[in-house]
C-alpha positions in Angstrom: -33.0 -24.1 10.6 -32.0 -21.4 12.7 -35.6 -22.0 15.0 -35.2 -25.5 15.3 -32.0 -25.5 16.5 -33.1 -23.1 19.2 -35.6 -25.4 20.0 -33.3 -28.5 20.4 -31.0 -25.5 22.7 -33.4 -25.3 25.3 -35.1 -28.5 25.2 -31.6 -30.2 25.4 -31.0 -27.9 28.7 -34.1 -28.5 30.2 -33.3 -32.0 30.5 -30.5 -30.8 33.0 -32.2 -27.8 34.8 -30.3 -27.6 38.0 -27.0 -27.5 36.2 -28.0 -25.2 34.0 -29.5 -22.7 36.0 -26.1 -23.1 38.3 -24.4 -21.7 34.8 -27.2 -18.8 33.8 -26.9 -17.8 37.6 -22.7 -16.9 36.4 -23.5 -14.8 33.6 -26.3 -13.1 35.6 -23.9 -12.3 38.4 -21.3 -10.9 35.6 -23.8 -8.7 33.9 -25.5 -7.6 36.9 -21.9 -6.8 38.3 -21.0 -4.6 35.2 -24.5 -2.3 35.3 -24.0 -2.3 39.2 -20.5 -1.1 40.1 -20.6 1.1 36.7 -23.9 2.6 38.5 -22.1 3.6 41.8 -18.9 4.8 40.3 -21.0 7.0 38.4 -22.9 8.0 41.8 -20.4 8.7 43.4 -18.1 11.0 40.7 -21.3 12.5 40.3 -21.6 13.3 43.9 -18.0 14.7 44.1 -18.6 16.7 40.8 -21.5 18.4 42.5 -20.0 19.8 45.6 -16.7 20.7 43.3 -19.2 22.4 41.0 -20.7 23.9 44.2 -18.1 26.3 44.7 -18.1 27.8 41.4 -16.4 26.9 38.1 -16.0 30.8 37.3 -14.9 31.1 40.6 -11.3 31.3 42.4 -10.8 31.3 45.8 -7.8 32.6 47.9 -7.7 31.2 51.1 -5.1 32.2 54.1 -3.0 29.6 55.6 -1.7 29.3 59.0 1.7 29.2 59.2 4.5 27.3 61.4 6.8 29.5 63.2 5.8 32.0 66.0 7.5 34.7 64.5 5.2 34.5 62.0 2.1 34.7 64.0 3.3 37.4 66.1 3.9 39.6 62.5 0.2 38.5 61.5 0.0 36.2 58.7 -2.5 35.4 55.5 -4.1 37.8 53.1 -4.3 41.5 54.0 -6.3 44.3 53.3 -4.1 45.8 50.7 -4.3 42.0 49.2 -7.3 42.5 47.9 -7.5 46.1 47.1 -4.0 45.0 45.0 -5.9 42.1 43.4 -9.5 44.3 42.8 -7.0 47.4 40.9 -4.4 44.8 38.9 -6.4 42.3 37.8 -8.5 43.0 34.8 -10.2 40.2 34.6 -12.2 39.7 37.5 -15.7 40.9 37.6 -16.7 40.8 41.1 -14.5 39.6 44.6 -15.9 38.7 47.6 -14.0 39.2 51.2 -14.3 37.3 54.1 -13.4 37.5 57.7 -14.2 34.4 59.5 -13.8 34.2 63.6 -14.3 30.7 64.3 -15.5 30.4 68.2 -17.8 33.7 69.1 -20.4 33.5 72.2 -23.8 34.5 70.5 -26.5 35.5 72.7 -29.6 37.6 73.2 -30.5 38.0 76.7 -32.0 34.7 77.5 -29.9 32.0 75.3 -26.6 31.3 74.3 -24.8 29.3 71.1 -21.1 29.5 70.7 -21.0 29.7 66.4 -19.3 31.1 63.6 -18.8 35.3 62.8 -18.4 35.9 59.5 -17.7 39.2 58.1 -18.4 39.6 54.1 -20.3 41.5 51.6 -23.3 41.1 49.8 -22.0 38.4 47.4 -21.6 36.6 49.7 -24.7 34.7 49.6 -25.0 34.0 45.5 -21.4 32.8 45.5 -22.1 30.1 48.3 -25.7 29.8 47.3 -27.4 30.6 50.5 -31.1 31.8 49.9 -33.1 34.1 51.9 -36.1 32.7 53.8 -36.9 36.0 56.0 -35.7 39.3 55.9 -33.2 40.6 53.9 -29.1 39.3 53.5 -26.6 42.4 53.9 -26.1 45.5 51.1 -23.5 47.8 49.8 -24.7 50.4 52.6 -24.3 48.2 55.4 -21.1 47.6 54.2 -20.0 51.1 53.6 -21.8 52.5 56.7 -20.2 49.7 59.1 -23.9 49.4 60.3 -24.4 47.0 63.2 -26.8 44.6 61.1 -26.5 40.8 61.1 -27.7 37.9 58.9 -28.8 34.8 60.7 -28.2 31.4 59.0 -31.6 29.1 60.1 -30.4 26.8 63.0 -29.1 30.1 64.8 -32.4 31.7 64.2 -34.0 28.8 65.5 -31.6 28.3 68.4 -31.7 32.4 69.8 -35.2 32.9 68.8 -37.3 29.6 69.2 -40.6 31.7 69.9 -41.0 34.8 67.6 -40.3 36.5 65.1 -36.1 37.1 64.6 -35.9 39.6 62.2 -35.8 43.2 64.1 -34.5 41.7 67.3 -31.0 42.4 68.9 -27.8 39.5 69.3 -25.5 40.4 71.4 -21.7 39.7 70.2 -18.7 40.3 72.2 -20.6 43.2 74.0 -21.4 44.9 71.1 -25.8 44.7 70.3 -26.4 43.8 66.3 -29.7 44.2 64.8 -31.0 41.3 63.3 -31.7 42.2 59.8 -32.2 38.6 57.9 -32.5 34.9 58.0 -31.5 32.3 55.9 -33.0 29.2 54.5 -30.8 26.0 55.9 -27.6 24.9 53.4 -26.2 21.5 53.2 -22.3 21.7 54.6 -20.1 21.7 51.9 -17.4 18.9 51.8 -13.7 19.7 51.8 -12.0 19.0 48.8 -8.8 16.4 49.6 -6.2 18.9 51.4 -7.0 22.1 49.3 -10.2 23.2 51.1 -11.9 22.2 54.3 -15.2 21.2 54.9 -17.8 24.0 55.5 -20.4 24.0 57.4 -23.1 27.1 57.5 -25.7 26.0 60.3 -23.5 27.8 62.9 -22.9 30.8 61.2 -23.5 34.7 61.8 -22.7 37.1 58.7 -22.4 40.5 59.6 -20.6 43.6 57.2 -17.2 43.1 57.2 -16.4 46.7 57.7 -18.3 46.9 61.3 -15.8 43.3 61.8 -12.5 45.0 61.2 -13.5 48.0 63.7 -15.2 46.0 66.1 -13.3 43.0 66.4 -10.1 44.1 64.7 -7.4 41.9 63.3 -6.7 40.0 66.5 -8.3 36.5 67.6 -7.1 35.0 71.0 -7.6 31.7 72.3 -7.2 31.0 76.3 -7.5 27.3 76.9 -6.4 25.2 80.0 -2.7 25.2 79.7 -2.6 27.5 76.9 -2.3 30.7 75.3 -3.2 31.3 71.3 -2.8 34.4 69.7 -3.7 34.5 66.0 -3.3 38.3 63.8 -5.1 38.1 60.8 -6.8 40.8 58.4 -8.9 38.4 55.8 -9.3 34.9 55.9 -10.4 34.6 52.1 -11.3 35.9 48.9 -13.5 34.2 46.0 -12.6 36.4 43.1 -15.2 36.0 40.0 -14.3 36.0 36.1 -16.9 35.7 33.3 -15.1 33.6 31.2 -14.5 30.0 31.6 -11.5 30.4 29.5 -10.3 33.1 31.5 -10.2 30.9 35.0 -6.9 29.4 34.8 -4.6 32.6 33.4 -6.5 35.0 35.9 -5.5 32.0 38.7 -1.3 32.1 37.6 -2.0 36.1 37.8 -3.3 36.4 41.3 -1.0 34.0 42.4 2.3 36.0 41.7 0.4 39.1 42.8 0.3 38.1 45.9 2.8 36.5 46.4 4.8 39.1 45.4 4.5 40.2 49.4 3.9 36.9 50.3 7.9 35.8 49.6 9.1 34.5 52.7 6.5 32.6 54.1 3.8 30.2 52.6 0.7 31.8 54.3 -2.1 31.5 51.8 -3.7 29.3 48.6 -4.6 29.6 45.5 -7.8 26.8 44.9 -9.3 26.3 41.3 -12.4 24.3 41.7 -12.2 24.3 37.8 -9.1 22.5 38.0 -10.8 20.6 40.6 -13.5 19.7 38.2 -10.9 18.5 35.6 -9.0 16.0 37.7 -12.3 14.8 39.1 -13.3 14.0 36.0 -10.5 12.6 35.0 -10.7 10.6 37.7 -14.1 9.4 37.0 -13.1 7.7 33.8 -10.3 5.5 35.4 -12.3 4.9 38.2 -15.3 3.9 35.4 -12.5 1.9 33.9 -11.1 -0.5 36.6 -15.2 -1.0 37.9 -15.4 -2.4 34.4 -12.5 -4.0 34.6 -13.5 -6.4 38.1 -17.2 -6.8 36.6 -15.9 -8.1 33.2 -13.9 -11.0 35.4 -17.0 -11.4 36.7 -18.9 -12.6 32.9 -15.2 -13.8 32.4 -16.0 -16.6 35.2 -19.7 -17.1 34.1 -18.2 -18.3 30.4 -15.7 -20.6 32.0 -18.8 -22.2 33.8 -20.7 -22.2 29.7 -16.8 -23.9 28.7 -17.3 -26.4 31.2 -21.0 -27.9 31.4 -20.5 -27.9 27.2 -17.6 -30.1 27.4 -19.3 -32.0 30.3 -22.6 -32.4 28.0 -20.0 -33.5 24.8 -19.0 -36.6 26.6 -22.4 -37.4 27.7 -24.3 -36.9 24.2 -21.3 -38.7 22.4 -23.3 -41.6 21.1 -26.6 -38.5 20.7 -23.6 -37.3 18.2 -22.8 -40.6 16.4 -26.4 -41.3 15.7 -26.8 -38.2 14.5 -24.3 -38.1 12.4 -24.8 -41.7 10.8 -27.9 -40.3 9.9 -26.6 -38.0 7.7 -26.2 -34.8 9.9 -23.1 -32.8 9.1 -20.1 -31.0 11.1 -22.0 -27.7 10.6 -25.4 -28.7 12.2 -23.2 -30.6 15.2 -21.4 -27.5 15.9 -24.7 -24.8 15.0 -26.4 -26.9 18.1 -23.9 -27.1 20.6 -22.7 -23.6 19.9 -26.8 -22.7 20.0 -26.8 -24.1 23.6 -24.2 -22.0 24.7 -25.9 -18.6 23.3 -28.8 -19.5 24.8 -27.3 -19.5 28.2 -25.5 -16.5 28.1 -28.8 -14.4 26.5 -30.8 -16.3 29.2 -28.2 -14.9 31.8 -27.3 -11.4 30.4 -31.5 -11.0 30.0 -31.7 -11.8 33.9 -28.7 -9.8 34.6 -30.4 -6.4 32.8 -33.6 -7.0 35.0 -30.9 -7.3 38.1 -29.2 -4.1 37.1 -32.5 -2.1 36.3 -33.2 -2.4 40.3 -29.6 -1.0 40.9 -31.0 2.3 42.7 -34.1 1.4 44.7 -32.0 -1.5 45.9 -28.8 0.1 47.3 -31.4 2.9 48.6 -33.1 -0.5 50.3 -30.1 -2.2 51.4 -28.6 1.3 53.0 -31.8 2.0 55.3 -32.1 -1.7 56.4 -28.1 -1.0 57.0 -28.8 2.2 59.1 -31.7 0.6 60.9 -29.4 -2.2 62.2 -26.3 -0.5 62.8 -26.8 2.7 63.5 -23.2 3.7 64.9 -21.3 2.8 62.5 -22.9 3.5 59.4 -23.2 7.3 61.2 -19.5 6.8 60.9 -19.4 6.5 57.3 -18.2 9.4 54.6 -21.4 11.6 53.8 -20.6 11.5 50.5 -21.6 7.3 51.1 -24.4 8.0 53.2 -25.6 10.3 50.4 -24.8 9.5 47.6 -27.1 7.2 44.8 -26.3 5.4 42.1 -26.8 7.0 38.5 -27.4 4.2 36.2 -25.6 4.4 33.0 -27.4 4.0 29.4 -24.2 2.3 27.4 -23.5 0.1 30.2 -26.9 -1.9 29.5 -25.9 -3.0 25.9 -22.1 -3.5 26.8 -22.8 -5.6 29.7 -25.1 -7.3 27.4 -23.0 -7.8 24.2 -20.1 -8.8 26.5 -22.4 -11.8 27.8 -23.4 -13.0 24.3 -19.7 -12.7 23.0 -18.5 -14.2 26.0 -21.5 -16.9 25.3 -20.0 -17.7 21.7 -16.2 -17.3 23.1 -16.0 -20.2 25.5 -19.4 -22.4 23.1 -16.7 -22.2 19.9 -14.6 -25.0 21.6 -16.8 -27.8 23.2 -19.1 -27.4 19.6 -16.1 -27.9 17.6 -14.8 -30.8 19.4 -18.5 -32.1 19.1 -18.6 -32.1 15.7 -14.8 -33.6 15.3 -16.2 -36.5 16.5 -15.6 -39.5 14.3 -19.2 -41.0 13.8 -18.3 -44.6 14.8 -16.5 -44.1 17.6 -19.3 -42.2 18.8 -21.7 -44.7 18.2 -19.8 -47.1 20.2 -19.4 -44.9 23.0 -21.2 -46.3 26.5 
């Protein structure tokens, strides 16, 4: 009986192919929209979470913040060496502490080539925390820091520009009238994205790494910046301290203890901030859930619109086939038979549209990449201004979105097909036979 109902439904819909195709198209758009929007939302969310996770879920980042006011700047601001020593000595849950002193604009040269970049004073653990990988030579060692050696490690791009021919390791780089021996070259490293107002974006392409003790001795704590019509002096000892703990459950309590420990000596001026990647990661996951729900609701509207299309075509079909209903009723068909036939037609439309929508949704990732590549080809300047996250984002198909979208499409077909089917079944057989 159900097989015959299905055959009749397909045959009836095939009598109006254009109208049926447009209705199926509405369901197709709705189902594929659900899958596509959820996949895009998941892709953006994963990219953001990966950027936060790259900071380290077990890390606590304490950064110097430049305060407003000349008085604080003249006296020095931000984290100090004593803050670093006090943190290591008084916070027992800290397993590792990596201090950094960054001079943002320094001229590097090797007598033949010159380059302006970032001078980073740090310790051996810095490479592990920032996920830097050695390409040639080695990174800084504890002995280099203890002995205040004039050794340096070059970022890949710096080595390529200063030493385009020959081996960089073993060469020398002149930095502020001091020669540093190159002991290693790093592999290329993508920039870390800024996390809202909590953490600025950080690029590793123009870095030279030296022992932090050497930087303190050679460069001191003052940075003088002279520009046309402007003289600026900054006194700062430590730019950032990255702290690590061994247990995820200790991250938040340790962060609170770190804040109170530093605030004890910095009550008069707000010149530091504490960034906890784990907190940002939890916030990102909460935002992801809200984002997915919001996109799902938007896509569900498309399915509702497709359902209205089904109701529209079925109501029109009831009017057109009134005489057919009367003949069937006169030959002995019951109301449930008429209901089953018209409801079957609406279900066929929704199922067909849902299956096609699933096929369209499965190709979300390759089609998105193809469209993005075409946009970069046609509009290179406009696409260059698009945020890096959008440029590199890859859609991720959510497995549960496929059965969910299909189930919603079938539900919509049944929901919006019930009324036309009931209306057809309620027609009076005598009046239906008289219908022209």
